[in-house]
MARMARVEX-191081 format. One record per residue: residue in one letter; x, y, z of N, C-alpha, C in turn. Coordinates in steps of 0.2 Angstrom, whole numbers, plus 5000, padded with zeros to 4 digits. Example, Ala and Ser with C-alpha at 12.3 -4.5 7.8 and 13.67 -1.06 7.14 Angstrom:
2
resn_n_x_n_y_n_z_ca_x_ca_y_ca_z_c_x_c_y_c_z
A_5066_4972_5039_5062_4978_5039_5066_4984_5039
S_5064_4989_5035_5068_4995_5036_5064_5000_5039
end
This chain:
364
resn_n_x_n_y_n_z_ca_x_ca_y_ca_z_c_x_c_y_c_z
X_4910_4962_4936_4913_4966_4931_4920_4963_4930
X_4921_4960_4924_4928_4957_4923_4933_4962_4921
X_4939_4962_4925_4944_4967_4924_4950_4963_4922
X_4953_4964_4916_4958_4960_4913_4964_4964_4912
X_4970_4962_4914_4976_4965_4913_4981_4960_4910
X_4984_4962_4905_4989_4958_4901_4996_4960_4903
X_5000_4955_4905_5007_4956_4907_5011_4954_4901
X_5015_4960_4898_5019_4959_4892_5026_4961_4894
X_5030_4960_4889_5037_4962_4889_5041_4957_4885
X_5048_4959_4884_5052_4954_4880_5053_4948_4884
X_5056_4943_4881_5058_4937_4884_5063_4938_4890
X_5062_4935_4895_5067_4935_4901_5068_4941_4904
X_5062_4945_4905_5062_4951_4909_5059_4950_4916
X_5056_4944_4917_5054_4942_4923_5046_4942_4923
X_5043_4942_4918_5035_4942_4917_5032_4936_4921
X_5035_4930_4920_5032_4924_4923_5033_4924_4930
X_5039_4926_4932_5041_4927_4939_5036_4931_4943
X_5035_4937_4940_5030_4941_4943_5023_4939_4943
X_5021_4935_4938_5015_4932_4937_5014_4927_4943
X_5019_4923_4944_5019_4918_4949_5018_4921_4956
X_5022_4926_4957_5021_4929_4963_5014_4932_4964
X_5011_4935_4959_5005_4938_4960_5000_4933_4961
X_5000_4927_4958_4995_4922_4958_4996_4916_4963
X_5003_4916_4965_5005_4910_4968_5004_4904_4964
X_5004_4905_4957_5003_4899_4953_5010_4896_4951
X_5010_4891_4948_5017_4887_4946_5018_4887_4939
X_5019_4893_4936_5020_4894_4929_5028_4893_4928
X_5030_4890_4923_5037_4889_4921_5040_4896_4920
X_5046_4897_4923_5050_4903_4922_5057_4902_4920
X_5057_4898_4915_5064_4896_4912_5068_4901_4909
X_5074_4900_4908_5079_4905_4905_5079_4904_4898
X_5073_4905_4894_5073_4905_4887_5067_4907_4884
X_5067_4910_4878_5061_4913_4876_5055_4908_4874
X_5049_4911_4874_5043_4907_4873_5042_4901_4877
X_5044_4902_4884_5042_4897_4889_5035_4897_4890
X_5032_4903_4890_5025_4903_4891_5021_4904_4884
X_5017_4899_4882_5015_4899_4875_5007_4901_4875
X_5003_4899_4879_4996_4901_4880_4996_4906_4886
X_4992_4911_4885_4992_4916_4891_4989_4912_4897
X_4993_4912_4902_4991_4909_4909_4987_4915_4912
X_4982_4913_4915_4977_4917_4918_4977_4916_4926
X_4977_4922_4930_4977_4921_4937_4972_4926_4939
X_4968_4924_4944_4963_4929_4947_4966_4931_4954
X_4966_4938_4954_4970_4941_4960_4966_4945_4964
X_4965_4945_4971_4961_4950_4975_4965_4956_4975
X_4960_4962_4975_4963_4969_4975_4964_4970_4983
X_4970_4972_4985_4971_4973_4992_4966_4979_4994
X_4963_4979_5000_4958_4984_5002_4957_4983_5009
X_4961_4987_5013_4961_4987_5021_4954_4989_5023
X_4950_4992_5019_4943_4994_5022_4939_4987_5023
X_4940_4982_5018_4936_4976_5019_4938_4973_5026
X_4944_4973_5028_4947_4970_5034_4943_4974_5040
X_4943_4980_5040_4940_4984_5045_4932_4983_5045
X_4929_4982_5040_4922_4981_5040_4920_4974_5042
X_4925_4969_5041_4924_4962_5043_4925_4962_5050
X_4929_4965_5053_4930_4965_5060_4924_4968_5064
X_4921_4973_5060_4915_4976_5063_4909_4972_5063
X_4908_4969_5057_4902_4965_5056_4902_4957_5057
X_4909_4955_5057_4910_4948_5058_4905_4943_5053
X_4906_4945_5047_4901_4941_5042_4903_4934_5041
X_4899_4930_5038_4900_4923_5036_4906_4923_5031
X_4906_4928_5026_4912_4928_5021_4913_4935_5019
X_4919_4936_5017_4922_4943_5015_4924_4942_5008
X_4922_4946_5003_4923_4945_4996_4927_4952_4993
X_4933_4951_4991_4936_4957_4988_4935_4958_4981
X_4937_4964_4978_4937_4964_4971_4942_4960_4968
X_4941_4958_4962_4946_4953_4959_4948_4956_4952
X_4955_4955_4950_4957_4956_4944_4960_4950_4941
X_4959_4950_4934_4962_4944_4930_4969_4947_4927
X_4974_4943_4928_4981_4944_4925_4982_4939_4920
X_4984_4941_4914_4986_4936_4909_4993_4937_4908
X_4997_4931_4909_5004_4931_4907_5005_4929_4900
X_5006_4934_4896_5007_4934_4889_5014_4933_4887
X_5015_4928_4883_5022_4926_4881_5026_4932_4878
X_5033_4931_4879_5037_4937_4877_5037_4939_4870
X_5036_4945_4868_5036_4947_4861_5043_4948_4859
X_5045_4948_4853_5051_4949_4850_5050_4954_4844
X_5056_4957_4842_5056_4960_4835_5053_4956_4830
X_5049_4959_4826_5046_4955_4820_5039_4951_4822
X_5037_4952_4829_5031_4949_4831_5025_4951_4827
X_5024_4957_4824_5019_4959_4820_5018_4955_4814
X_5024_4953_4811_5025_4949_4805_5025_4941_4807
X_5023_4940_4813_5023_4933_4815_5029_4929_4817
X_5034_4934_4819_5041_4931_4821_5039_4928_4828
X_5043_4923_4830_5041_4919_4836_5034_4916_4836
X_5030_4918_4840_5023_4916_4840_5019_4923_4840
X_5022_4928_4836_5020_4935_4837_5012_4936_4836
X_5009_4934_4831_5002_4935_4829_4998_4932_4835
X_4999_4926_4837_4995_4923_4843_4996_4928_4849
X_5002_4930_4850_5003_4934_4857_4999_4941_4856
X_5000_4944_4850_4997_4950_4849_4989_4950_4850
X_4987_4944_4847_4980_4943_4848_4977_4942_4855
X_4982_4939_4860_4980_4939_4867_4980_4946_4870
X_4984_4950_4868_4984_4957_4871_4978_4961_4869
X_4975_4959_4863_4969_4963_4861_4963_4961_4866
X_4964_4956_4869_4958_4953_4873_4958_4957_4880
X_4963_4960_4882_4963_4963_4889_4962_4971_4889
X_4960_4973_4895_4958_4980_4895_4964_4985_4896
X_4969_4982_4899_4975_4986_4901_4981_4982_4900
X_4987_4985_4900_4993_4982_4899_4998_4983_4905
X_5001_4978_4908_5006_4979_4913_5013_4977_4909
X_5017_4982_4908_5023_4981_4904_5029_4980_4908
X_5031_4974_4909_5037_4972_4913_5043_4974_4909
X_5047_4978_4913_5054_4981_4910_5059_4978_4914
X_5064_4975_4911_5070_4973_4915_5075_4979_4916
X_5076_4980_4923_5080_4985_4925_5085_4982_4930
X_5088_4976_4929_5093_4973_4933_5098_4969_4928
X_5104_4969_4931_5109_4965_4928_5109_4958_4931
X_5110_4953_4927_5111_4946_4929_5114_4942_4924
X_5121_4940_4925_5124_4936_4919_5121_4929_4918
X_5117_4927_4923_5114_4920_4922_5108_4920_4919
X_5105_4926_4917_5099_4927_4914_5100_4931_4907
X_5099_4927_4902_5101_4930_4895_5096_4935_4893
X_5099_4941_4891_5094_4946_4888_5094_4945_4881
X_5088_4945_4878_5086_4943_4871_5090_4948_4866
X_5092_4954_4868_5096_4958_4864_5103_4959_4866
X_5105_4955_4871_5112_4955_4873_5114_4960_4878
X_5110_4965_4880_5111_4970_4885_5105_4973_4888
X_5106_4975_4894_5100_4978_4898_5099_4985_4895
X_5093_4987_4893_5091_4993_4890_5084_4994_4890
X_5081_4997_4896_5074_4997_4897_5070_5001_4891
X_5073_5007_4889_5070_5011_4884_5070_5007_4877
X_5075_5004_4876_5076_5000_4869_5071_4994_4869
X_5070_4991_4875_5065_4986_4876_5058_4988_4874
X_5056_4994_4877_5050_4997_4876_5049_4998_4869
X_5054_5001_4866_5053_5003_4859_5052_4997_4854
X_5055_4991_4856_5054_4985_4852_5047_4983_4852
X_5044_4983_4858_5037_4981_4859_5032_4986_4856
X_5033_4993_4857_5029_4998_4855_5029_4998_4847
X_5035_4996_4844_5035_4996_4837_5031_4990_4834
X_5031_4985_4837_5027_4979_4835_5020_4980_4836
X_5018_4984_4841_5011_4985_4842_5008_4991_4837
X_5013_4996_4836_5011_5001_4831_5010_4998_4824
X_5014_4993_4822_5014_4990_4816_5007_4986_4815
X_5005_4982_4821_4999_4979_4821_4993_4983_4820
X_4993_4989_4824_4988_4994_4823_4988_4997_4816
X_4993_4999_4813_4994_5002_4807_4990_4997_4802
X_4992_4991_4802_4989_4986_4798_4981_4986_4798
X_4978_4987_4804_4971_4987_4806_4968_4993_4803
X_4971_4999_4804_4969_5005_4802_4969_5006_4794
X_4974_5004_4791_4975_5004_4784_4969_5000_4781
X_4968_4994_4783_4962_4990_4780_4956_4994_4781
X_4955_4997_4787_4949_5000_4788_4948_5006_4784
X_4953_5010_4782_4953_5016_4778_4951_5014_4771
X_4954_5008_4768_4952_5006_4762_4945_5004_4761
X_4942_5001_4766_4935_5000_4766_4931_5006_4767
X_4933_5011_4771_4929_5017_4772_4929_5022_4766
X_4935_5022_4763_4936_5026_4757_4931_5024_4751
X_4930_5018_4751_4925_5015_4746_4918_5017_4748
X_4916_5017_4754_4910_5019_4756_4909_5027_4755
X_4914_5030_4757_4914_5038_4756_4912_5040_4749
X_4916_5036_4744_4915_5038_4737_4908_5036_4735
X_4905_5032_4738_4898_5030_4736_4893_5035_4739
X_4895_5040_4743_4891_5045_4746_4889_5044_4753
X_4892_5039_4757_4890_5037_4764_4893_5043_4768
X_4888_5047_4772_4890_5053_4776_4895_5051_4782
X_4893_5045_4785_4897_5044_4791_4904_5042_4789
X_4905_5039_4784_4912_5037_4782_4916_5043_4780
X_4913_5048_4777_4916_5054_4775_4918_5058_4782
X_4914_5058_4787_4915_5061_4793_4921_5058_4797
X_4921_5051_4797_4926_5048_4801_4933_5047_4798
X_4933_5049_4791_4940_5048_4788_4946_5052_4790
X_4944_5058_4792_4950_5062_4795_4953_5059_4801
X_4949_5056_4806_4951_5053_4812_4955_5047_4810
X_4953_5043_4805_4957_5037_4803_4964_5039_4800
X_4964_5045_4796_4970_5047_4793_4975_5050_4799
X_4972_5053_4804_4976_5056_4809_4980_5050_4813
X_4976_5045_4814_4978_5039_4818_4984_5036_4813
X_4982_5035_4807_4987_5032_4803_4994_5035_4802
X_4994_5042_4802_5000_5046_4802_5004_5045_4808
X_5000_5045_4814_5004_5044_4820_5007_5038_4821
X_5004_5032_4818_5007_5026_4818_5013_5025_4813
X_5012_5028_4808_5018_5028_4803_5024_5032_4806
X_5023_5037_4810_5028_5040_4813_5031_5036_4819
X_5028_5030_4820_5031_5026_4826_5029_5028_4833
X_5023_5032_4833_5021_5034_4840_5015_5030_4842
X_5015_5028_4848_5009_5024_4851_5003_5029_4851
X_4997_5027_4850_4991_5031_4850_4990_5034_4857
X_4993_5031_4862_4992_5034_4869_4994_5042_4869
X_4999_5043_4865_5002_5050_4865_4999_5055_4861
X_4994_5053_4857_4990_5057_4853_4985_5062_4856
X_4983_5061_4862_4979_5065_4865_4972_5065_4862
X_4969_5059_4861_4963_5059_4858_4957_5060_4863
X_4952_5063_4860_4946_5064_4865_4942_5058_4866
X_4938_5058_4871_4934_5052_4873_4929_5050_4867
X_4927_5055_4863_4923_5053_4858_4927_5050_4852
X_4933_5052_4851_4937_5049_4846_4939_5042_4848
X_4940_5041_4854_4942_5034_4856_4936_5030_4855
X_4930_5032_4857_4924_5029_4856_4923_5026_4849
X_4925_5031_4844_4924_5030_4837_4929_5025_4834
X_4934_5024_4838_4940_5019_4836_4939_5012_4840
X_4934_5012_4844_4934_5006_4849_4934_4999_4845
X_4930_4999_4840_4929_4993_4836_4935_4990_4833
X_4940_4995_4832_4946_4992_4829_4951_4989_4834
X_4949_4989_4840_4953_4986_4845_4961_4987_4845
X_4962_4994_4844_4969_4996_4844_4973_4995_4850
X_4979_4992_4849_4983_4990_4855_4987_4995_4858
X_4989_5000_4854_4993_5006_4857_4988_5011_4860
X_4982_5010_4860_4977_5015_4864_4976_5012_4871
X_4978_5006_4872_4976_5003_4879_4981_5007_4884
X_4978_5007_4890_4982_5010_4895_4987_5006_4897
X_4993_5009_4899_4999_5005_4901_5002_5007_4908
X_5004_5002_4912_5007_5003_4918_5014_4999_4917
X_5019_5003_4918_5026_5000_4918_5028_4997_4924
X_5031_4991_4924_5033_4988_4930_5041_4987_4929
X_5044_4991_4933_5052_4990_4933_5054_4985_4937
X_5056_4979_4934_5059_4974_4938_5066_4975_4940
X_5067_4976_4946_5074_4978_4948_5077_4972_4953
X_5084_4973_4954_5087_4969_4959_5086_4971_4966
X_5086_4966_4970_5085_4967_4977_5089_4973_4980
X_5095_4974_4978_5099_4980_4981_5097_4986_4978
X_5093_4987_4973_5090_4993_4971_5083_4995_4974
X_5081_4991_4978_5074_4993_4981_5076_4998_4987
X_5071_5003_4988_5065_5003_4985_5064_5008_4979
X_5070_5012_4978_5069_5018_4973_5070_5015_4966
X_5075_5010_4965_5075_5007_4958_5082_5008_4955
X_5086_5014_4956_5092_5015_4953_5091_5019_4946
X_5097_5020_4943_5097_5024_4937_5092_5022_4931
X_5092_5016_4930_5088_5013_4924_5080_5015_4925
X_5078_5015_4932_5071_5017_4933_5070_5024_4932
X_5075_5028_4934_5074_5036_4932_5073_5037_4925
X_5077_5033_4921_5076_5034_4913_5069_5032_4911
X_5067_5026_4915_5060_5023_4913_5054_5028_4915
X_5055_5031_4921_5050_5036_4923_5049_5042_4919
X_5055_5045_4916_5055_5050_4912_5052_5048_4905
X_5053_5042_4903_5049_5040_4897_5042_5039_4898
X_5040_5036_4904_5033_5035_4905_5029_5042_4906
X_5033_5047_4909_5029_5054_4909_5027_5057_4903
X_5031_5055_4898_5029_5058_4891_5022_5056_4888
X_5020_5050_4891_5014_5047_4888_5009_5047_4894
X_5010_5050_4899_5005_5050_4905_5005_5043_4908
X_5010_5039_4908_5009_5032_4911_5013_5032_4918
X_5012_5027_4922_5015_5027_4928_5020_5021_4929
X_5025_5021_4934_5030_5016_4934_5029_5013_4942
X_5029_5007_4942_5029_5003_4949_5036_5000_4949
X_5040_5001_4954_5046_4998_4955_5045_4991_4960
X_5047_4986_4957_5046_4979_4960_5052_4975_4959
X_5053_4970_4963_5058_4965_4962_5055_4958_4962
X_5054_4955_4956_5051_4949_4955_5054_4944_4960
X_5061_4944_4960_5064_4939_4965_5062_4940_4972
X_5062_4946_4974_5060_4947_4981_5053_4945_4983
X_5048_4947_4978_5041_4945_4979_5040_4938_4979
X_5044_4934_4975_5044_4927_4976_5046_4924_4982
X_5051_4927_4985_5054_4925_4992_5049_4927_4997
X_5045_4932_4996_5040_4934_5001_5035_4929_5002
X_5033_4927_4996_5027_4922_4996_5029_4916_5000
X_5035_4914_5001_5037_4908_5005_5038_4909_5012
X_5037_4915_5014_5039_4917_5022_5032_4917_5026
X_5033_4916_5032_5028_4917_5037_5026_4924_5037
X_5020_4926_5040_5018_4933_5041_5023_4937_5045
X_5026_4934_5050_5030_4938_5054_5037_4939_5051
X_5040_4934_5048_5046_4934_5044_5045_4939_5038
X_5039_4939_5035_5038_4944_5029_5039_4951_5032
X_5036_4953_5038_5036_4959_5040_5043_4962_5041
X_5047_4957_5044_5054_4959_5046_5058_4960_5039
X_5057_4955_5034_5060_4956_5028_5059_4963_5024
X_5052_4964_5024_5050_4971_5021_5053_4977_5025
X_5054_4976_5031_5057_4982_5035_5064_4983_5033
X_5068_4977_5033_5075_4977_5031_5076_4980_5024
X_5071_4979_5020_5071_4982_5013_5069_4989_5012
X_5066_4992_5018_5064_4999_5018_5057_4999_5014
X_5053_4994_5015_5046_4993_5011_5041_4993_5017
X_5035_4996_5015_5029_4996_5020_5025_4990_5018
X_5025_4987_5012_5021_4982_5010_5024_4978_5004
X_5022_4972_5002_5025_4969_4996_5023_4974_4990
X_5028_4974_4985_5027_4978_4979_5021_4976_4975
X_5019_4969_4976_5014_4967_4972_5007_4970_4974
X_5006_4972_4981_5000_4976_4983_5000_4983_4979
X_5005_4986_4979_5006_4992_4975_5004_4991_4968
X_5007_4986_4965_5006_4984_4958_4998_4983_4956
X_4995_4979_4961_4988_4977_4959_4984_4983_4960
X_4985_4988_4965_4981_4994_4966_4982_4998_4960
X_4988_4999_4958_4990_5003_4952_4987_5001_4946
X_4986_4994_4945_4983_4992_4939_4975_4993_4939
X_4973_4993_4945_4966_4994_4946_4964_5002_4945
X_4969_5006_4947_4968_5013_4946_4969_5015_4939
X_4973_5011_4936_4975_5013_4929_4968_5013_4924
X_4964_5009_4926_4957_5009_4922_4952_5013_4925
X_4954_5018_4930_4950_5023_4933_4944_5019_4936
X_4945_5014_4940_4940_5010_4943_4940_5012_4951
X_4934_5012_4954_4933_5013_4961_4930_5007_4964
X_4930_5007_4971_4926_5002_4974_4921_5005_4978
X_4915_5002_4978_4910_5004_4984_4909_4997_4988
X_4906_4998_4993_4906_4992_4998_4899_4991_5000
X_4897_4984_5002_4891_4982_5005_4893_4978_5011
X_4889_4979_5016_4891_4976_5023_4885_4973_5027
X_4886_4967_5029_4881_4964_5033_4883_4958_5037
X_4879_4955_5040_4881_4949_5044_4883_4943_5039
X_4879_4943_5033_4881_4937_5029_4887_4938_5025
X_4888_4944_5023_4894_4946_5018_4896_4953_5019
X_4903_4954_5019_4906_4960_5017_4909_4960_5011
X_4908_4965_5006_4910_4964_4999_4912_4971_4996
X_4917_4970_4992_4919_4976_4988_4916_4975_4981
X_4914_4980_4977_4911_4980_4971_4915_4985_4966
X_4917_4982_4960_4920_4986_4955_4916_4991_4951
X_4918_4997_4950_4914_5002_4947_4918_5007_4943
X_4916_5009_4937_4920_5014_4934_4918_5021_4937
X_4924_5025_4938_4923_5031_4941_4918_5035_4937
X_4913_5039_4941_4908_5043_4937_4901_5039_4936
X_4901_5033_4938_4895_5029_4937_4890_5032_4943
X_4883_5031_4941_4878_5033_4946_4875_5027_4950
X_4871_5029_4955_4869_5024_4959_4865_5018_4956
X_4861_5019_4951_4857_5014_4948_4862_5009_4944
X_4867_5012_4941_4872_5008_4938_4876_5003_4943
X_4878_5007_4949_4881_5003_4954_4877_4997_4957
X_4870_4998_4957_4866_4993_4959_4866_4987_4954
X_4866_4989_4948_4866_4984_4942_4872_4980_4942
X_4878_4982_4945_4884_4978_4946_4882_4972_4950
X_4878_4973_4955_4876_4967_4959_4871_4962_4955
X_4866_4966_4952_4861_4962_4949_4857_4967_4944
X_4855_4965_4938_4852_4969_4933_4845_4971_4936
X_4842_4967_4940_4835_4968_4943_4836_4974_4948
X_4841_4975_4951_4842_4980_4956_4842_4987_4952
X_4845_4987_4946_4846_4993_4942_4839_4995_4939
X_4835_4990_4936_4829_4991_4933_4824_4993_4938
X_4824_4991_4944_4819_4993_4949_4822_4998_4954
X_4827_5001_4953_4830_5006_4958_4826_5011_4960
X_4825_5011_4967_4821_5017_4970_4826_5022_4973
X_4831_5020_4977_4836_5024_4981_4841_5020_4983
X_4846_5024_4986_4852_5020_4989_4853_5024_4996
X_4854_5020_5001_4856_5022_5007_4864_5022_5008
X_4867_5028_5009_4874_5029_5008_4877_5031_5015
X_4883_5028_5017_4887_5030_5022_4894_5030_5020
X_4898_5035_5023_4905_5035_5022_4908_5030_5026
X_4913_5027_5023_4916_5021_5027_4919_5024_5033
X_4922_5030_5033_4925_5033_5039_4920_5034_5044
X_4914_5036_5043_4909_5037_5048_4907_5030_5051
X_4906_5025_5047_4904_5019_5049_4909_5016_5054
X_4915_5016_5052_4920_5013_5056_4921_5017_5063
X_4921_5024_5062_4922_5028_5068_4916_5028_5073
X_4910_5027_5071_4905_5027_5075_4903_5020_5077
X_4905_5015_5073_4904_5008_5076_4898_5004_5073
X_4893_5008_5070_4887_5004_5068_4883_5009_5063
X_4879_5006_5059_4875_5009_5054_4870_5013_5058
X_4867_5010_5064_4862_5014_5068_4865_5020_5071
X_4872_5020_5073_4875_5026_5076_4876_5031_5070
X_4877_5029_5064_4878_5034_5059_4872_5037_5057
X_4866_5033_5057_4860_5036_5056_4858_5041_5062
X_4859_5040_5068_4858_5044_5074_4861_5051_5073
X_4867_5051_5070_4871_5057_5069_4869_5061_5063
X_4864_5058_5059_4862_5061_5053_4867_5061_5048
X_4871_5056_5048_4876_5055_5042_4874_5050_5037
X_4869_5046_5038_4866_5042_5033_4862_5045_5028
X_4864_5045_5022_4861_5049_5016_4857_5044_5012
X_4851_5047_5010_4847_5043_5005_4848_5047_4998
X_4851_5043_4993_4852_5046_4987_4848_5043_4981
X_4847_5047_4976_4843_5045_4971_4847_5043_4964
X_4843_5043_4959_4846_5041_4952_4852_5045_4950
X_4853_5051_4952_4858_5055_4949_4864_5055_4953
X_4864_5052_4959_4870_5052_4963_4876_5048_4960
X_4882_5051_4960_4888_5049_4957_4891_5045_4963
X_4892_5039_4963_4895_5035_4968_4903_5037_4969
X_4905_5037_4975_4911_5039_4977_4915_5033_4980
X_4922_5033_4979_4926_5027_4981_4925_5026_4989
X_4924_5020_4991_4923_5019_4998_4916_5020_5001
X_4911_5022_4997_4904_5022_4999_4902_5015_5001
X_4898_5015_5007_4895_5009_5010_4888_5010_5008
X_4885_5005_5004_4879_5007_5001_4874_5001_5002
X_4867_5003_5003_4862_4998_5003_4857_5000_4998
X_4854_4996_4994_4850_4998_4988_4843_4996_4990
X_4838_5001_4988_4831_4999_4989_4828_4999_4982
X_4824_4994_4980_4822_4993_4973_4816_4989_4973
X_4812_4990_4968_4806_4986_4966_4808_4980_4962
X_4805_4974_4964_4806_4968_4961_4802_4968_4954
end
């Protein structure tokens, strides 16, 4: 399952620095707009200590974590929806991802020019939201023109969907992102083919100075209040610190984190938060050949989980043998779990839970 997250923000907010730290790639992070022209793509493992524990238990030939793709999309500017900068190209890149990681500058640095002249996290968000709203408004307006013609010709489906299109258009004309509209799942499904940018889930990444870790300072408080209004979350991170952590040994990294009052690198929290943003869970498979995490949308049932491994597993699904991760680690083997009566055999209606350790039975 391909999970793609696009990193967006104004120029010089630290997007490429954070992308570099995430992927340990060597993307230019120069002090001028449009340094990144094509979206750089990095594949990043999702941190999961359960995999480490299972690997210590099974000692497999290989261990495979879940992966996320991060796209470093070049900085948007005011007028992007009309093609300012390389706006149309950049907005097209955003359309290709499932979720948006919006990096917001929450630090002062006279050596790093702010595109609008002053640090203003909420103002920065409003610039980008406005451009995304204008792009969505253009798409919805064109769809309404087409649908109105069909409705006048007597097409029932077109007449039924027009009120939804009009509601969306009014929201966008008011300058509000569609995330704030409270659309139902059915309404979102009916809008899916439009690829609306402001319907995408957003995680705000507050890029702060080292001295403001771990809480983030007054700018972050304003950002959190803003995010709460649309049901989004905020992760506090220092791109500069994360870059420095990548260059340290494991032992020095632990000391540095402790001095900063952090339990782990901020990137770990960011990756997990991006994973949770899309309402994803992991189930696990374990054996001597491989210990592996598999990505699944929350609420999926056992046959669908089997299908993530291979479509034949879903088609020929018979049952799933399921153990709780905690039971397996606590008792030390699948045999011990079975002896205690804690291994369950589940059928087609079983809803997979995060952390389930599963073995599928199927007909070829």
